[in-house]
C-alpha positions as a Markdown table, in Angstrom:
| # | Residue | x | y | z |
|---|---|---|---|---|
| 1 | Unk | -33.0 | 22.1 | -100.3 |
| 2 | Unk | -33.5 | 17.8 | -99.6 |
| 3 | Unk | -35.5 | 16.0 | -101.9 |
| 4 | Unk | -38.7 | 14.9 | -101.1 |
| 5 | Unk | -39.4 | 11.0 | -102.2 |
| 6 | Unk | -42.7 | 9.6 | -102.1 |
| 7 | Unk | -42.6 | 6.3 | -101.7 |
| 8 | Unk | -46.0 | 4.4 | -103.0 |
| 9 | Unk | -47.2 | 0.9 | -102.2 |
| 10 | Unk | -50.6 | -1.0 | -102.3 |
| 11 | Unk | -50.6 | -0.9 | -98.0 |
| 12 | Unk | -49.4 | 1.2 | -95.4 |
| 13 | Unk | -49.7 | -0.3 | -92.2 |
| 14 | Unk | -49.3 | 3.4 | -90.1 |
| 15 | Unk | -49.6 | 2.0 | -86.6 |
| 16 | Unk | -52.0 | -1.1 | -85.2 |
| 17 | Unk | -55.1 | 0.8 | -85.6 |
| 18 | Unk | -55.2 | 2.3 | -89.5 |
| 19 | Unk | -54.3 | 0.4 | -92.7 |
| 20 | Unk | -54.3 | 2.9 | -95.7 |
| 21 | Unk | -54.4 | 1.1 | -99.4 |
| 22 | Unk | -53.5 | 2.4 | -102.1 |
| 23 | Unk | -51.4 | 5.0 | -100.7 |
| 24 | Unk | -47.6 | 6.8 | -99.7 |
| 25 | Unk | -45.0 | 8.1 | -97.7 |
| 26 | Unk | -43.8 | 11.5 | -98.3 |
| 27 | Unk | -40.8 | 12.1 | -97.1 |
| 28 | Unk | -38.2 | 14.9 | -96.8 |
| 29 | Unk | -35.5 | 15.5 | -94.6 |
| 30 | Unk | -35.2 | 12.0 | -93.2 |
| 31 | Unk | -38.9 | 12.8 | -91.4 |
| 32 | Unk | -42.9 | 11.9 | -93.1 |
| 33 | Unk | -43.6 | 15.2 | -94.5 |
| 34 | Unk | -47.4 | 13.6 | -95.0 |
| 35 | Unk | -49.1 | 10.2 | -95.2 |
| 36 | Unk | -50.8 | 10.7 | -98.3 |
| 37 | Unk | -54.2 | 8.5 | -98.4 |
| 38 | Unk | -55.2 | 7.8 | -102.3 |
| 39 | Unk | -53.9 | 7.8 | -105.8 |
| 40 | Unk | -54.5 | 11.3 | -106.5 |
| 41 | Unk | -52.5 | 12.8 | -103.8 |
| 42 | Unk | -50.0 | 10.9 | -104.3 |
| 43 | Unk | -50.2 | 11.6 | -108.5 |
| 44 | Unk | -49.9 | 15.3 | -107.0 |
| 45 | Unk | -47.3 | 14.7 | -104.9 |
| 46 | Unk | -45.4 | 14.0 | -108.6 |
| 47 | Unk | -46.4 | 16.6 | -110.2 |
| 48 | Unk | -45.3 | 19.0 | -107.8 |
| 49 | Unk | -41.8 | 17.5 | -108.2 |
| 50 | Unk | -41.6 | 14.5 | -105.5 |
| 51 | Unk | -39.3 | 12.0 | -106.5 |
| 52 | Unk | -41.6 | 8.6 | -106.8 |
| 53 | Unk | -40.5 | 5.2 | -105.4 |
| 54 | Unk | -43.1 | 2.3 | -106.4 |
| 55 | Unk | -42.8 | -0.6 | -104.1 |
| 56 | Unk | -44.9 | -3.2 | -105.3 |
| 57 | Unk | -46.9 | -6.0 | -103.9 |
| 58 | Unk | -45.9 | -5.3 | -99.8 |
| 59 | Unk | -46.8 | -3.5 | -96.9 |
| 60 | Unk | -44.9 | -0.6 | -95.7 |
| 61 | Unk | -45.2 | 0.0 | -91.7 |
| 62 | Unk | -42.9 | 1.5 | -89.3 |
| 63 | Unk | -39.5 | 0.0 | -88.6 |
| 64 | Unk | -39.8 | -2.4 | -85.2 |
| 65 | Unk | -38.2 | -1.1 | -81.8 |
| 66 | Unk | -36.4 | -3.7 | -80.0 |
| 67 | Unk | -36.4 | -1.9 | -76.5 |
| 68 | Unk | -33.7 | -4.6 | -74.7 |
| 69 | Unk | -30.7 | -6.4 | -76.2 |
| 70 | Unk | -26.8 | -7.0 | -76.1 |
| 71 | Unk | -25.3 | -7.3 | -79.1 |
| 72 | Unk | -22.0 | -7.3 | -78.0 |
| 73 | Unk | -22.9 | -10.5 | -76.6 |
| 74 | Unk | -24.1 | -12.0 | -80.2 |
| 75 | Unk | -20.9 | -14.6 | -80.3 |
| 76 | Unk | -22.0 | -16.1 | -77.7 |
| 77 | Unk | -24.6 | -17.2 | -79.7 |
| 78 | Unk | -25.4 | -21.5 | -78.5 |
| 79 | Unk | -22.5 | -21.7 | -76.1 |
| 80 | Unk | -24.5 | -21.2 | -73.0 |
| 81 | Unk | -26.3 | -23.5 | -70.5 |
| 82 | Unk | -30.0 | -23.4 | -70.4 |
| 83 | Unk | -30.3 | -25.1 | -67.0 |
| 84 | Unk | -28.2 | -25.0 | -64.2 |
| 85 | Unk | -29.6 | -21.9 | -62.8 |
| 86 | Unk | -29.3 | -18.2 | -63.1 |
| 87 | Unk | -26.0 | -17.8 | -61.0 |
| 88 | Unk | -24.4 | -21.1 | -63.2 |
| 89 | Unk | -25.5 | -19.3 | -66.0 |
| 90 | Unk | -23.9 | -15.5 | -65.4 |
| 91 | Unk | -20.5 | -17.1 | -64.0 |
| 92 | Unk | -20.5 | -18.7 | -67.6 |
| 93 | Unk | -21.6 | -15.5 | -69.4 |
| 94 | Unk | -18.5 | -13.9 | -67.7 |
| 95 | Unk | -16.0 | -16.5 | -68.2 |
| 96 | Unk | -16.6 | -16.6 | -72.0 |
| 97 | Unk | -17.3 | -12.8 | -72.5 |
| 98 | Unk | -13.9 | -12.6 | -70.8 |
| 99 | Unk | -12.4 | -14.5 | -74.0 |
| 100 | Unk | -13.5 | -12.7 | -76.8 |
| 101 | Unk | -11.0 | -9.7 | -77.7 |
| 102 | Unk | -12.6 | -6.1 | -78.1 |
| 103 | Unk | -12.5 | -6.6 | -81.5 |
| 104 | Unk | -14.0 | -9.7 | -81.6 |
| 105 | Unk | -16.8 | -8.1 | -79.3 |
| 106 | Unk | -17.1 | -5.2 | -82.1 |
| 107 | Unk | -17.7 | -7.6 | -84.6 |
| 108 | Unk | -20.4 | -9.1 | -82.3 |
| 109 | Unk | -21.9 | -6.2 | -82.2 |
| 110 | Unk | -22.0 | -5.3 | -85.8 |
| 111 | Unk | -23.5 | -8.6 | -86.6 |
| 112 | Unk | -26.1 | -8.4 | -84.7 |
| 113 | Unk | -27.1 | -4.9 | -85.0 |
| 114 | Unk | -27.4 | -6.5 | -88.9 |
| 115 | Unk | -29.7 | -9.4 | -87.9 |
| 116 | Unk | -31.9 | -6.9 | -86.4 |
| 117 | Unk | -32.4 | -4.8 | -89.5 |
| 118 | Unk | -32.5 | -7.9 | -92.1 |
| 119 | Unk | -35.5 | -8.5 | -89.7 |
| 120 | Unk | -37.1 | -5.5 | -89.8 |
| 121 | Unk | -35.8 | -3.7 | -86.6 |
| 122 | Unk | -35.3 | 0.2 | -86.9 |
| 123 | Unk | -34.1 | 1.2 | -83.7 |
| 124 | Unk | -32.5 | -0.9 | -80.9 |
| 125 | Unk | -32.2 | -0.1 | -77.4 |
| 126 | Unk | -28.6 | -1.8 | -76.7 |
| 127 | Unk | -26.5 | -2.5 | -73.2 |
| 128 | Unk | -23.0 | -2.2 | -73.9 |
| 129 | Unk | -21.1 | -3.8 | -70.6 |
| 130 | Unk | -17.8 | -4.1 | -72.6 |
| 131 | Unk | -17.2 | -1.3 | -74.9 |
| 132 | Unk | -17.6 | -2.8 | -78.1 |
| 133 | Unk | -19.5 | 0.0 | -79.4 |
| 134 | Unk | -17.1 | 3.1 | -78.2 |
| 135 | Unk | -15.9 | 2.7 | -81.9 |
| 136 | Unk | -17.3 | 3.5 | -85.4 |
| 137 | Unk | -20.9 | 2.9 | -86.1 |
| 138 | Unk | -21.8 | 0.0 | -88.1 |
| 139 | Unk | -23.2 | -0.5 | -91.1 |
| 140 | Unk | -25.9 | -1.3 | -91.6 |
| 141 | Unk | -27.0 | -0.4 | -88.2 |
| 142 | Unk | -30.4 | 0.2 | -86.7 |
| 143 | Unk | -31.4 | 4.0 | -85.0 |
| 144 | Unk | -29.4 | 2.7 | -81.4 |
| 145 | Unk | -30.1 | 3.8 | -78.1 |
| 146 | Unk | -26.6 | 2.6 | -76.5 |
| 147 | Unk | -26.6 | 1.8 | -73.1 |
| 148 | Unk | -23.4 | 2.0 | -71.2 |
| 149 | Unk | -23.6 | -0.5 | -68.3 |
| 150 | Unk | -22.5 | 0.4 | -65.0 |
| 151 | Unk | -21.9 | -1.8 | -61.8 |
| 152 | Unk | -20.1 | -2.7 | -58.7 |
| 153 | Unk | -21.5 | -5.7 | -57.2 |
| 154 | Unk | -22.0 | -3.6 | -54.2 |
| 155 | Unk | -18.1 | -3.2 | -53.6 |
| 156 | Unk | -17.0 | 0.5 | -52.5 |
| 157 | Unk | -13.9 | 0.4 | -54.1 |
| 158 | Unk | -15.4 | -0.7 | -57.5 |
| 159 | Unk | -18.2 | 2.7 | -57.4 |
| 160 | Unk | -16.0 | 5.1 | -59.0 |
| 161 | Unk | -14.1 | 3.4 | -61.0 |
| 162 | Unk | -17.8 | 2.4 | -62.4 |
| 163 | Unk | -19.1 | 5.9 | -62.8 |
| 164 | Unk | -15.7 | 7.0 | -64.6 |
| 165 | Unk | -16.2 | 4.9 | -67.2 |
| 166 | Unk | -19.6 | 6.6 | -68.3 |
| 167 | Unk | -19.1 | 10.6 | -67.2 |
| 168 | Unk | -17.4 | 11.1 | -70.3 |
| 169 | Unk | -19.7 | 11.4 | -73.4 |
| 170 | Unk | -20.1 | 9.3 | -76.2 |
| 171 | Unk | -18.6 | 11.4 | -79.1 |
| 172 | Unk | -22.0 | 12.1 | -81.1 |
| 173 | Unk | -23.3 | 10.2 | -83.7 |
| 174 | Unk | -26.2 | 10.4 | -86.6 |
| 175 | Unk | -28.3 | 7.5 | -85.6 |
| 176 | Unk | -27.4 | 7.2 | -82.3 |
| 177 | Unk | -28.6 | 8.4 | -78.7 |
| 178 | Unk | -26.5 | 7.6 | -75.2 |
| 179 | Unk | -28.4 | 6.2 | -72.2 |
| 180 | Unk | -27.3 | 4.4 | -69.1 |
| 181 | Unk | -27.9 | 0.8 | -67.8 |
| 182 | Unk | -27.5 | 0.6 | -63.8 |
| 183 | Unk | -27.2 | -3.3 | -64.2 |
| 184 | Unk | -29.6 | -4.4 | -61.2 |
| 185 | Unk | -30.6 | -3.1 | -57.8 |
| 186 | Unk | -28.5 | -6.6 | -56.9 |
| 187 | Unk | -25.4 | -5.6 | -58.7 |
| 188 | Unk | -26.0 | -1.7 | -58.0 |
| 189 | Unk | -25.0 | -0.4 | -55.1 |
| 190 | Unk | -26.9 | 2.4 | -53.3 |
| 191 | Unk | -23.8 | 4.5 | -53.8 |
| 192 | Unk | -24.0 | 4.2 | -57.4 |
| 193 | Unk | -26.9 | 4.7 | -58.1 |
| 194 | Unk | -26.8 | 8.2 | -56.6 |
| 195 | Unk | -23.9 | 8.9 | -58.6 |
| 196 | Unk | -26.3 | 7.8 | -62.0 |
| 197 | Unk | -29.3 | 9.9 | -60.7 |
| 198 | Unk | -26.3 | 13.0 | -60.8 |
| 199 | Unk | -25.3 | 12.1 | -64.0 |
| 200 | Unk | -28.7 | 11.8 | -65.4 |
| 201 | Unk | -29.6 | 15.0 | -64.1 |
| 202 | Unk | -26.8 | 16.8 | -65.7 |
| 203 | Unk | -26.9 | 15.4 | -69.2 |
| 204 | Unk | -30.2 | 14.1 | -68.8 |
| 205 | Unk | -30.0 | 10.6 | -69.9 |
| 206 | Unk | -32.5 | 8.0 | -70.7 |
| 207 | Unk | -31.9 | 4.9 | -68.1 |
| 208 | Unk | -32.8 | 1.0 | -68.4 |
| 209 | Unk | -32.3 | -1.7 | -65.4 |
| 210 | Unk | -32.9 | -5.2 | -65.2 |
| 211 | Unk | -35.2 | -5.9 | -62.1 |
| 212 | Unk | -37.1 | -8.9 | -61.1 |
| 213 | Unk | -36.1 | -11.1 | -63.3 |
| 214 | Unk | -35.1 | -14.1 | -60.9 |
| 215 | Unk | -36.3 | -15.6 | -57.8 |
| 216 | Unk | -32.2 | -16.1 | -57.2 |
| 217 | Unk | -31.7 | -11.6 | -57.2 |
| 218 | Unk | -34.9 | -11.4 | -54.9 |
| 219 | Unk | -33.7 | -13.7 | -52.2 |
| 220 | Unk | -30.4 | -11.6 | -51.8 |
| 221 | Unk | -31.9 | -8.2 | -52.2 |
| 222 | Unk | -35.3 | -9.0 | -49.7 |
| 223 | Unk | -33.5 | -11.8 | -47.3 |
| 224 | Unk | -29.4 | -12.1 | -47.9 |
| 225 | Unk | -30.1 | -15.9 | -48.5 |
| 226 | Unk | -29.7 | -18.0 | -51.7 |
| 227 | Unk | -26.3 | -18.7 | -54.3 |
| 228 | Unk | -25.8 | -14.9 | -54.6 |
| 229 | Unk | -25.5 | -14.7 | -50.7 |
| 230 | Unk | -21.9 | -16.8 | -51.8 |
| 231 | Unk | -20.4 | -14.2 | -54.0 |
| 232 | Unk | -22.4 | -10.9 | -52.8 |
| 233 | Unk | -21.0 | -8.6 | -49.8 |
| 234 | Unk | -24.2 | -8.4 | -46.8 |
| 235 | Unk | -27.6 | -8.1 | -48.4 |
| 236 | Unk | -29.2 | -4.7 | -47.7 |
| 237 | Unk | -32.7 | -6.6 | -47.3 |
| 238 | Unk | -34.5 | -4.1 | -49.4 |
| 239 | Unk | -36.8 | -4.4 | -52.4 |
| 240 | Unk | -35.1 | -3.5 | -55.6 |
| 241 | Unk | -37.8 | -1.3 | -56.4 |
| 242 | Unk | -37.7 | 0.7 | -53.2 |
| 243 | Unk | -33.8 | 1.0 | -54.4 |
| 244 | Unk | -34.7 | 2.5 | -57.7 |
| 245 | Unk | -36.7 | 5.1 | -56.2 |
| 246 | Unk | -34.5 | 6.4 | -53.5 |
| 247 | Unk | -32.1 | 6.8 | -56.3 |
| 248 | Unk | -34.8 | 8.7 | -58.6 |
| 249 | Unk | -34.6 | 6.4 | -61.2 |
| 250 | Unk | -38.6 | 5.4 | -61.6 |
| 251 | Unk | -39.5 | 8.0 | -64.2 |
| 252 | Unk | -40.7 | 8.0 | -67.5 |
| 253 | Unk | -37.0 | 7.9 | -68.8 |
| 254 | Unk | -36.7 | 4.7 | -67.3 |
| 255 | Unk | -37.0 | 1.4 | -69.0 |
| 256 | Unk | -37.0 | -1.6 | -66.2 |
| 257 | Unk | -36.3 | -5.0 | -68.6 |
| 258 | Unk | -37.8 | -8.6 | -67.3 |
| 259 | Unk | -39.9 | -7.7 | -64.0 |
| 260 | Unk | -40.8 | -11.6 | -64.2 |
| 261 | Unk | -41.9 | -11.3 | -60.2 |
| 262 | Unk | -43.5 | -8.0 | -59.1 |
| 263 | Unk | -44.5 | -8.1 | -55.5 |
| 264 | Unk | -47.8 | -7.2 | -54.9 |
| 265 | Unk | -48.6 | -3.4 | -55.9 |
| 266 | Unk | -45.2 | -3.1 | -57.4 |
| 267 | Unk | -47.0 | -2.8 | -60.8 |
| 268 | Unk | -49.0 | 0.3 | -60.2 |
| 269 | Unk | -46.1 | 2.0 | -58.7 |
| 270 | Unk | -44.4 | 1.3 | -61.8 |
| 271 | Unk | -47.5 | 2.7 | -63.7 |
| 272 | Unk | -47.7 | 5.9 | -61.6 |
| 273 | Unk | -44.2 | 6.5 | -62.0 |
| 274 | Unk | -44.4 | 6.2 | -66.0 |
| 275 | Unk | -41.6 | 3.1 | -66.6 |
| 276 | Unk | -41.9 | 1.0 | -69.2 |
| 277 | Unk | -41.6 | -2.8 | -68.6 |
| 278 | Unk | -39.4 | -4.5 | -71.1 |
| 279 | Unk | -40.2 | -8.0 | -71.7 |
| 280 | Unk | -37.5 | -10.0 | -73.4 |
| 281 | Unk | -40.2 | -13.4 | -74.3 |
| 282 | Unk | -37.2 | -15.7 | -76.3 |
| 283 | Unk | -35.1 | -15.5 | -73.0 |
| 284 | Unk | -37.8 | -16.0 | -70.9 |
| 285 | Unk | -38.3 | -19.0 | -72.7 |
| 286 | Unk | -34.8 | -20.2 | -73.0 |
| 287 | Unk | -34.5 | -20.2 | -68.7 |
| 288 | Unk | -37.8 | -22.3 | -69.3 |
| 289 | Unk | -39.5 | -19.6 | -66.4 |
| 290 | Unk | -43.2 | -19.8 | -65.0 |
| 291 | Unk | -45.8 | -17.5 | -67.0 |
| 292 | Unk | -45.2 | -13.8 | -67.3 |
| 293 | Unk | -47.6 | -11.7 | -65.1 |
| 294 | Unk | -49.0 | -10.4 | -68.7 |
| 295 | Unk | -52.3 | -9.5 | -66.9 |
| 296 | Unk | -50.9 | -8.1 | -63.5 |
| 297 | Unk | -49.1 | -5.1 | -65.5 |
| 298 | Unk | -51.9 | -4.5 | -68.2 |
| 299 | Unk | -54.6 | -4.3 | -65.4 |
| 300 | Unk | -52.2 | -1.7 | -64.1 |
| 301 | Unk | -51.9 | 0.1 | -66.9 |
| 302 | Unk | -48.2 | -0.5 | -67.0 |
| 303 | Unk | -46.7 | 0.1 | -70.5 |
| 304 | Unk | -45.1 | -3.0 | -72.0 |
| 305 | Unk | -42.4 | -3.2 | -74.7 |
| 306 | Unk | -40.6 | -6.0 | -76.2 |
| 307 | Unk | -37.0 | -6.6 | -76.6 |
| 308 | Unk | -34.9 | -9.9 | -77.3 |
| 309 | Unk | -31.9 | -9.2 | -74.7 |
| 310 | Unk | -28.7 | -10.8 | -76.2 |
| 311 | Unk | -28.0 | -14.5 | -78.4 |
| 312 | Unk | -26.0 | -16.0 | -74.9 |
| 313 | Unk | -30.1 | -16.4 | -73.8 |
| 314 | Unk | -32.4 | -16.5 | -77.2 |
| 315 | Unk | -32.1 | -17.8 | -79.9 |
| 316 | Unk | -32.8 | -15.3 | -82.7 |
| 317 | Unk | -32.7 | -11.2 | -82.7 |
| 318 | Unk | -35.9 | -11.7 | -84.6 |
| 319 | Unk | -38.6 | -9.4 | -83.1 |
| 320 | Unk | -41.1 | -11.0 | -85.1 |
| 321 | Unk | -40.1 | -13.9 | -83.2 |
| 322 | Unk | -41.0 | -12.4 | -80.2 |
| 323 | Unk | -44.3 | -11.2 | -81.2 |
| 324 | Unk | -45.1 | -14.6 | -82.0 |
| 325 | Unk | -43.9 | -16.2 | -78.4 |
| 326 | Unk | -45.8 | -13.3 | -76.8 |
| 327 | Unk | -49.0 | -14.3 | -78.4 |
| 328 | Unk | -48.7 | -18.2 | -78.1 |
| 329 | Unk | -47.7 | -17.5 | -74.3 |
| 330 | Unk | -50.8 | -15.5 | -73.9 |
| 331 | Unk | -52.9 | -16.0 | -77.1 |
| 332 | Unk | -55.9 | -13.4 | -75.6 |
| 333 | Unk | -53.4 | -11.1 | -76.5 |
| 334 | Unk | -54.9 | -9.2 | -79.8 |
| 335 | Unk | -52.5 | -8.4 | -82.7 |
| 336 | Unk | -52.9 | -4.8 | -82.6 |
| 337 | Unk | -52.2 | -4.8 | -78.8 |
| 338 | Unk | -48.7 | -7.0 | -79.6 |
| 339 | Unk | -47.6 | -5.1 | -82.5 |
| 340 | Unk | -47.8 | -1.9 | -80.3 |
| 341 | Unk | -45.6 | -3.4 | -78.3 |
| 342 | Unk | -43.1 | -3.6 | -80.8 |
| 343 | Unk | -43.6 | -0.7 | -82.4 |
| 344 | Unk | -45.0 | 2.7 | -80.0 |
| 345 | Unk | -44.3 | 0.4 | -76.7 |
| 346 | Unk | -40.8 | 0.3 | -77.8 |
| 347 | Unk | -40.2 | 3.6 | -78.7 |
| 348 | Unk | -41.8 | 5.2 | -75.6 |
| 349 | Unk | -39.3 | 2.8 | -73.9 |
| 350 | Unk | -36.1 | 4.4 | -75.6 |
| 351 | Unk | -37.2 | 7.8 | -74.9 |
| 352 | Unk | -38.8 | 9.0 | -78.6 |
| 353 | Unk | -42.5 | 8.0 | -78.7 |
| 354 | Unk | -43.1 | 11.2 | -80.8 |
| 355 | Unk | -40.4 | 10.1 | -83.0 |
| 356 | Unk | -40.5 | 6.4 | -83.6 |
| 357 | Unk | -43.1 | 3.2 | -84.1 |
| 358 | Unk | -45.6 | 4.6 | -86.7 |
| 359 | Unk | -45.8 | 6.2 | -89.5 |
| 360 | Unk | -47.2 | 9.9 | -89.2 |
| 361 | Unk | -46.5 | 13.7 | -90.0 |
| 362 | Unk | -43.4 | 14.1 | -88.2 |
| 363 | Unk | -41.8 | 11.1 | -86.9 |
| 364 | Unk | -38.9 | 9.7 | -88.2 |
| 365 | Unk | -38.9 | 8.3 | -91.8 |
| 366 | Unk | -38.3 | 5.0 | -90.1 |
| 367 | Unk | -40.2 | 2.0 | -91.8 |
| 368 | Unk | -40.3 | -1.9 | -93.9 |
| 369 | Unk | -41.6 | -3.1 | -96.4 |
| 370 | Unk | -43.3 | -6.1 | -95.9 |
| 371 | Unk | -44.7 | -9.3 | -97.9 |
| 372 | Unk | -47.6 | -10.3 | -96.6 |
| 373 | Unk | -50.3 | -12.3 | -97.7 |
| 374 | Unk | -53.4 | -10.6 | -96.3 |
| 375 | Unk | -54.8 | -7.2 | -97.5 |
| 376 | Unk | -56.7 | -6.3 | -94.5 |
| 377 | Unk | -55.7 | -4.7 | -91.5 |
| 378 | Unk | -56.3 | -7.7 | -89.1 |
| 379 | Unk | -54.9 | -10.5 | -91.2 |
| 380 | Unk | -51.9 | -8.2 | -91.9 |
| 381 | Unk | -51.3 | -7.8 | -88.3 |
| 382 | Unk | -52.4 | -11.7 | -87.5 |
| 383 | Unk | -49.1 | -12.4 | -89.8 |
| 384 | Unk | -46.8 | -10.0 | -88.4 |
| 385 | Unk | -47.5 | -10.9 | -85.0 |
| 386 | Unk | -47.4 | -14.6 | -85.6 |
| 387 | Unk | -43.6 | -14.6 | -86.8 |
| 388 | Unk | -44.5 | -14.3 | -90.9 |
| 389 | Unk | -44.3 | -11.4 | -93.2 |
| 390 | Unk | -40.9 | -11.5 | -95.4 |
| 391 | Unk | -38.3 | -8.4 | -95.2 |
| 392 | Unk | -38.4 | -6.9 | -98.4 |
| 393 | Unk | -36.8 | -3.8 | -97.6 |
| 394 | Unk | -35.4 | -1.4 | -94.7 |
| 395 | Unk | -35.3 | 2.5 | -94.7 |
| 396 | Unk | -33.7 | 4.6 | -91.7 |
| 397 | Unk | -34.2 | 8.3 | -91.7 |
| 398 | Unk | -35.4 | 7.2 | -95.2 |
| 399 | Unk | -32.7 | 5.8 | -96.6 |
| 400 | Unk | -32.4 | 2.4 | -97.6 |
| 401 | Unk | -30.3 | -0.3 | -95.6 |
| 402 | Unk | -31.4 | -3.0 | -97.3 |
| 403 | Unk | -32.3 | -2.7 | -100.5 |
| 404 | Unk | -35.5 | -3.4 | -102.2 |
| 405 | Unk | -35.9 | -6.4 | -104.9 |
| 406 | Unk | -34.9 | -5.2 | -108.8 |
| 407 | Unk | -39.1 | -5.4 | -109.2 |
| 408 | Unk | -39.0 | -2.2 | -107.2 |
| 409 | Unk | -40.1 | 0.8 | -110.1 |
| 410 | Unk | -38.1 | 4.3 | -109.3 |
| 411 | Unk | -38.9 | 7.4 | -111.8 |
């Protein structure tokens, strides 16, 4: 029988709307058995045999969920241009990535994962385009949905090979689930999307797709114009969302990443389909893009999650920074809403809405100890979503992946 552990702290931020004072988190078998709401309940748990871990001067909060990252690009930090257009950036990315050896890419991914954990992220949706994560899992590692990327650039000679690369399931490993990522409508042909649809049906894989990120992709998809017309075959002259819908990819198990330029009616369509929209504020700022259409998505009822994207287009993999950038860009967003985007929103995007993003009975025991100045819910959320709150401990499945300082007490 697994040991029952009581994590006792002055404050427990169970989710964006609930703060428990002087309570505790009862953990058994990697899951939250109960949230204890009083010191007397904690004492009873200890008398019943729970091993107590007392965490002083901190707030326990659900681990942050990074809904979109490319950890294998961590080695390209600071190497790519911020100006000159998207096509130039992509070309430079491909050139520099191809120069890195598989061992380097694996080390890059491990460093990226470690940075996520040390900044309070316990779960990541990681798009792997290089096979860097096909090897042994790195430690410390967050819980990961590994989306294997496929694309054929609308070249029929590449379609079968792209599908062959993801047909075989990855070995099962703790804290890692498998998904698939058809890169984007402008890089994945209708035939490749149909193949992904069949693969998802057989293995029930979650999917993530880059969509409506730039004007260049929309110009090529819908009109066959722009700089992408010089490097891609004739355009399908279709909207990207139509292509995804025809391939059966608009559903609750799909997250759409970026979505900077939705056409009229598309936010409502996404909401009806149940997809989650993932916004990456740091990458948005990196490219100096026009304001993100927050209100259009929120009015339509689209669930929104936050991601960091990669260090090829961002300055950090810290989700606290992403929350701060989101609030700076849209000051009218409440800290509760932004914190939810970085926790329950991300959990929904990864297909773990019941297990991650909050602290409640039955959820995974993935949590973070933050040292904050506030002692009430709103000030704590203001601090955490403003880029503050130092991380002093991280647990995944109730096991520490970053050790708490020595002043914590165990009995």
